[in-house]
C-alpha positions as a LaTeX table, in Angstrom:
\begin{tabular}{lrrr}
\hline
Residue & $x$ (\AA) & $y$ (\AA) & $z$ (\AA) \\
\hline
Met1 & $-9.60$ & $-30.83$ & $-0.05$ \\
Asn2 & $-11.49$ & $-30.23$ & $-3.27$ \\
Tyr3 & $-13.23$ & $-27.29$ & $-4.93$ \\
Asn4 & $-14.83$ & $-27.52$ & $-8.39$ \\
Gly5 & $-12.82$ & $-30.67$ & $-9.09$ \\
Val6 & $-9.49$ & $-29.09$ & $-8.11$ \\
Glu7 & $-7.58$ & $-30.83$ & $-5.33$ \\
Tyr8 & $-5.67$ & $-28.64$ & $-2.90$ \\
Asn9 & $-3.95$ & $-28.73$ & 0.46 \\
Glu10 & $-4.10$ & $-25.95$ & 3.01 \\
Cys11 & $-0.72$ & $-25.02$ & 4.48 \\
Asp12 & 0.52 & $-23.55$ & 7.76 \\
Glu13 & 1.07 & $-19.77$ & 7.66 \\
Val14 & $-0.98$ & $-19.47$ & 4.44 \\
Tyr15 & $-4.45$ & $-17.92$ & 4.12 \\
Pro16 & $-6.87$ & $-20.82$ & 3.52 \\
Pro17 & $-9.48$ & $-20.61$ & 0.75 \\
Ala18 & $-12.70$ & $-19.07$ & 2.10 \\
Glu19 & $-15.86$ & $-17.31$ & 0.83 \\
Asp20 & $-13.81$ & $-14.58$ & $-0.86$ \\
Thr21 & $-11.69$ & $-17.15$ & $-2.71$ \\
Phe22 & $-14.73$ & $-19.08$ & $-3.91$ \\
Leu23 & $-16.49$ & $-15.87$ & $-5.01$ \\
Leu24 & $-13.53$ & $-15.10$ & $-7.27$ \\
Ile25 & $-13.33$ & $-18.66$ & $-8.65$ \\
Asp26 & $-17.06$ & $-18.85$ & $-9.35$ \\
Asn27 & $-16.98$ & $-15.57$ & $-11.29$ \\
Leu28 & $-13.69$ & $-15.82$ & $-13.19$ \\
Lys29 & $-13.83$ & $-14.08$ & $-16.56$ \\
Val30 & $-11.14$ & $-16.08$ & $-18.34$ \\
Asn31 & $-10.69$ & $-16.71$ & $-22.06$ \\
Glu32 & $-8.82$ & $-19.55$ & $-23.72$ \\
Glu33 & $-6.03$ & $-17.33$ & $-25.05$ \\
Asp34 & $-5.59$ & $-15.27$ & $-21.86$ \\
Glu35 & $-2.32$ & $-14.89$ & $-20.08$ \\
Ala36 & $-3.32$ & $-14.27$ & $-16.46$ \\
Leu37 & $-1.54$ & $-12.98$ & $-13.38$ \\
Glu38 & $-2.70$ & $-13.66$ & $-9.85$ \\
Ile39 & $-1.37$ & $-11.43$ & $-7.08$ \\
Gly40 & $-1.48$ & $-12.90$ & $-3.57$ \\
Ala41 & $-2.26$ & $-16.45$ & $-4.66$ \\
Gly42 & $-2.12$ & $-18.08$ & $-1.19$ \\
Thr43 & $-2.68$ & $-21.82$ & $-1.74$ \\
Gly44 & $-2.79$ & $-21.30$ & $-5.51$ \\
Leu45 & $-6.40$ & $-22.52$ & $-5.83$ \\
Val46 & $-7.59$ & $-19.52$ & $-7.90$ \\
Ser47 & $-4.53$ & $-19.77$ & $-10.18$ \\
Ile48 & $-5.10$ & $-23.49$ & $-10.72$ \\
Cys49 & $-8.80$ & $-22.97$ & $-11.53$ \\
Ala50 & $-7.89$ & $-20.16$ & $-13.95$ \\
Ser51 & $-5.17$ & $-22.30$ & $-15.56$ \\
Leu52 & $-7.80$ & $-24.86$ & $-16.61$ \\
Lys53 & $-9.50$ & $-22.20$ & $-18.76$ \\
Cys54 & $-6.66$ & $-20.06$ & $-20.14$ \\
Lys55 & $-3.29$ & $-20.20$ & $-21.88$ \\
Asn56 & $-1.13$ & $-19.65$ & $-18.79$ \\
Val57 & $-1.07$ & $-18.15$ & $-15.31$ \\
Thr58 & 1.67 & $-16.40$ & $-13.36$ \\
Ser59 & 0.97 & $-17.02$ & $-9.69$ \\
Thr60 & 2.58 & $-14.73$ & $-7.10$ \\
Asp61 & 2.66 & $-14.15$ & $-3.36$ \\
Ile62 & 4.72 & $-12.12$ & $-0.91$ \\
Asn63 & 4.68 & $-15.00$ & 1.60 \\
Pro64 & 7.42 & $-17.65$ & 1.13 \\
Tyr65 & 5.18 & $-20.23$ & 2.83 \\
Ala66 & 2.52 & $-19.52$ & 0.20 \\
Ile67 & 5.05 & $-19.97$ & $-2.62$ \\
Lys68 & 5.85 & $-23.44$ & $-1.25$ \\
Cys69 & 2.13 & $-24.17$ & $-0.89$ \\
Ile70 & 1.35 & $-23.06$ & $-4.46$ \\
Lys71 & 4.14 & $-25.29$ & $-5.80$ \\
Gly72 & 2.73 & $-28.29$ & $-3.94$ \\
Asn73 & $-0.83$ & $-27.70$ & $-5.17$ \\
Val74 & 0.27 & $-27.05$ & $-8.76$ \\
Lys75 & 2.17 & $-30.37$ & $-8.68$ \\
Leu76 & $-0.84$ & $-32.13$ & $-7.12$ \\
Asn77 & $-2.98$ & $-30.99$ & $-10.06$ \\
Lys78 & $-0.25$ & $-31.64$ & $-12.65$ \\
Arg79 & $-0.57$ & $-28.13$ & $-14.10$ \\
Glu80 & 2.15 & $-27.30$ & $-16.62$ \\
Asn81 & 0.99 & $-23.77$ & $-17.50$ \\
Ile82 & 1.59 & $-22.01$ & $-14.17$ \\
Thr83 & 4.70 & $-19.95$ & $-13.37$ \\
Ile84 & 5.28 & $-19.16$ & $-9.67$ \\
Ile85 & 7.06 & $-15.99$ & $-8.54$ \\
Glu86 & 7.66 & $-14.62$ & $-5.03$ \\
Ser87 & 6.73 & $-10.95$ & $-5.29$ \\
Asp88 & 5.40 & $-8.02$ & $-3.27$ \\
Leu89 & 2.59 & $-6.92$ & $-5.61$ \\
Phe90 & 4.32 & $-6.20$ & $-8.97$ \\
Glu91 & 7.86 & $-5.94$ & $-7.62$ \\
Asn92 & 9.22 & $-8.97$ & $-9.54$ \\
Ile93 & 6.81 & $-8.84$ & $-12.49$ \\
Gln94 & 8.05 & $-7.78$ & $-15.93$ \\
Asn95 & 5.33 & $-8.89$ & $-18.36$ \\
Arg96 & 1.88 & $-7.61$ & $-19.30$ \\
Tyr97 & $-1.25$ & $-9.72$ & $-18.95$ \\
Asp98 & $-4.79$ & $-10.04$ & $-20.31$ \\
Leu99 & $-6.20$ & $-10.59$ & $-16.84$ \\
Ile100 & $-4.99$ & $-9.67$ & $-13.35$ \\
Leu101 & $-6.64$ & $-11.35$ & $-10.35$ \\
Phe102 & $-6.28$ & $-10.26$ & $-6.73$ \\
Asn103 & $-8.12$ & $-11.31$ & $-3.58$ \\
Thr104 & $-6.88$ & $-8.24$ & $-1.72$ \\
Pro105 & $-5.95$ & $-7.87$ & 1.96 \\
Tyr106 & $-9.03$ & $-5.79$ & 2.72 \\
Leu107 & $-9.67$ & $-5.97$ & 6.46 \\
Pro108 & $-9.22$ & $-2.72$ & 8.37 \\
Val109 & $-6.64$ & $-3.31$ & 11.13 \\
Asp110 & $-5.78$ & $-0.76$ & 13.82 \\
Glu111 & $-2.12$ & 0.08 & 14.33 \\
Glu112 & $-2.08$ & $-1.63$ & 17.76 \\
Glu113 & $-3.61$ & $-4.83$ & 16.27 \\
His114 & $-1.13$ & $-4.92$ & 13.37 \\
Ile115 & 1.21 & $-7.93$ & 13.33 \\
Asp116 & 4.19 & $-7.76$ & 11.00 \\
Asp117 & 4.38 & $-11.34$ & 9.73 \\
Asp118 & 3.91 & $-13.12$ & 6.41 \\
Tyr119 & 0.53 & $-14.65$ & 7.30 \\
Ser120 & $-1.26$ & $-11.42$ & 8.28 \\
Lys121 & $-0.28$ & $-9.78$ & 4.96 \\
Ala122 & $-3.05$ & $-11.88$ & 3.40 \\
Trp123 & $-5.80$ & $-9.96$ & 5.21 \\
Asp124 & $-4.31$ & $-6.87$ & 6.92 \\
Gly125 & $-5.37$ & $-3.86$ & 4.85 \\
Gly126 & $-4.10$ & $-1.19$ & 7.24 \\
Glu127 & $-6.28$ & 1.22 & 9.21 \\
Asp128 & $-8.93$ & 1.75 & 6.51 \\
Gly129 & $-8.49$ & $-1.60$ & 4.71 \\
Arg130 & $-7.10$ & 0.20 & 1.65 \\
Leu131 & $-3.34$ & 0.17 & 2.19 \\
Val132 & $-2.67$ & $-2.49$ & $-0.44$ \\
Ile133 & $-5.77$ & $-1.92$ & $-2.60$ \\
Asp134 & $-4.79$ & 1.69 & $-3.44$ \\
Lys135 & $-1.22$ & 0.74 & $-4.29$ \\
Phe136 & $-2.46$ & $-2.14$ & $-6.46$ \\
Ile137 & $-4.86$ & 0.08 & $-8.44$ \\
Glu138 & $-2.09$ & 2.62 & $-9.08$ \\
Glu139 & 0.37 & $-0.02$ & $-10.36$ \\
Ala140 & $-1.84$ & $-2.64$ & $-12.08$ \\
Pro141 & $-2.51$ & $-0.76$ & $-15.37$ \\
Asn142 & 1.24 & $-0.88$ & $-16.14$ \\
Tyr143 & 1.00 & $-4.68$ & $-16.28$ \\
Leu144 & $-2.13$ & $-4.98$ & $-18.41$ \\
Lys145 & $-2.15$ & $-5.62$ & $-22.14$ \\
Glu146 & $-4.36$ & $-3.51$ & $-24.40$ \\
Gly147 & $-7.94$ & $-4.58$ & $-23.72$ \\
Gly148 & $-6.92$ & $-6.31$ & $-20.49$ \\
Arg149 & $-9.03$ & $-6.49$ & $-17.35$ \\
Ile150 & $-8.75$ & $-6.75$ & $-13.59$ \\
Gln151 & $-10.84$ & $-8.76$ & $-11.14$ \\
Leu152 & $-10.33$ & $-7.92$ & $-7.48$ \\
Val153 & $-12.04$ & $-9.00$ & $-4.29$ \\
Gln154 & $-12.56$ & $-6.63$ & $-1.39$ \\
Ser155 & $-15.09$ & $-5.90$ & 1.34 \\
Ser156 & $-17.73$ & $-3.30$ & 2.04 \\
Phe157 & $-15.53$ & $-2.49$ & 5.08 \\
Ser158 & $-12.82$ & $-1.20$ & 2.73 \\
Asp159 & $-14.96$ & 1.25 & 0.73 \\
Asn160 & $-16.12$ & $-0.24$ & $-2.59$ \\
Glu161 & $-17.08$ & 3.23 & $-3.87$ \\
Lys162 & $-13.52$ & 4.50 & $-3.47$ \\
Thr163 & $-12.23$ & 1.56 & $-5.53$ \\
Leu164 & $-14.75$ & 2.23 & $-8.30$ \\
Glu165 & $-13.85$ & 5.94 & $-8.21$ \\
Met166 & $-10.09$ & 5.25 & $-8.38$ \\
Phe167 & $-10.56$ & 3.02 & $-11.43$ \\
Lys168 & $-12.74$ & 5.67 & $-13.08$ \\
Lys169 & $-10.03$ & 8.32 & $-12.50$ \\
Ile170 & $-7.47$ & 6.25 & $-14.40$ \\
Gly171 & $-9.84$ & 5.67 & $-17.34$ \\
Phe172 & $-11.22$ & 2.27 & $-16.39$ \\
Lys173 & $-14.83$ & 1.15 & $-16.38$ \\
Ala174 & $-15.35$ & $-0.73$ & $-13.12$ \\
Glu175 & $-18.36$ & $-2.35$ & $-11.51$ \\
Ile176 & $-19.29$ & $-4.79$ & $-8.79$ \\
Thr177 & $-19.93$ & $-8.01$ & $-10.72$ \\
Ala178 & $-20.58$ & $-10.36$ & $-7.79$ \\
Leu179 & $-21.34$ & $-10.01$ & $-4.11$ \\
Glu180 & $-21.75$ & $-12.28$ & $-1.12$ \\
His181 & $-23.04$ & $-11.22$ & 2.26 \\
Val182 & $-20.95$ & $-12.73$ & 5.07 \\
Phe183 & $-21.66$ & $-11.88$ & 8.73 \\
Phe184 & $-21.51$ & $-8.06$ & 8.95 \\
Glu185 & $-19.98$ & $-7.31$ & 5.57 \\
Asp186 & $-20.42$ & $-7.78$ & 1.84 \\
Ile187 & $-17.57$ & $-9.49$ & 0.05 \\
Thr188 & $-17.49$ & $-7.93$ & $-3.41$ \\
Leu189 & $-15.88$ & $-8.80$ & $-6.71$ \\
Ile190 & $-15.00$ & $-5.74$ & $-8.76$ \\
Thr191 & $-14.23$ & $-6.14$ & $-12.45$ \\
Ala192 & $-12.43$ & $-3.31$ & $-14.27$ \\
Phe193 & $-11.24$ & $-2.68$ & $-17.81$ \\
Lys194 & $-9.88$ & 0.24 & $-19.80$ \\
Glu195 & $-12.65$ & 2.07 & $-21.63$ \\
\hline
\end{tabular}
């Protein structure tokens, strides 16, 4: 498969690139000197696209199948500036970055529909769709360099206003910088930086 000139393979047990992935790629705010971190990289497509425009990318996922998939796609594209780390959000991250990217697990999932496996962690956002988003917003500033920024994808189902409000509370300016209407929801890209 190919997107914007980047070859990639989809892998079993790994969230395949979809509208939310492409929304993030098409609106990446990456500078040449940036050191970027992608949380929940899946196939690695966003990380690879970012790596073509910046200094380096650290690509992470909680899913061991995704880690294997990212490695394969990085090799396929002969990218030398991507580091791959298995991590639950920032658990195994030590550095600070200019840019943090995250296509969040934003779908609201009832307790009885919840499946505890690696694959569903890519989209299962808990009962209100915010289980991972809230934790991410609380932790992310600790891994940003001075003047750094965050780009995250979520859905109108998981309360965009709450995300904007949470960023505001921690001193960030945040806004919806891109949006795509899909079926019954809006997929939104929120960009945030310290004021």
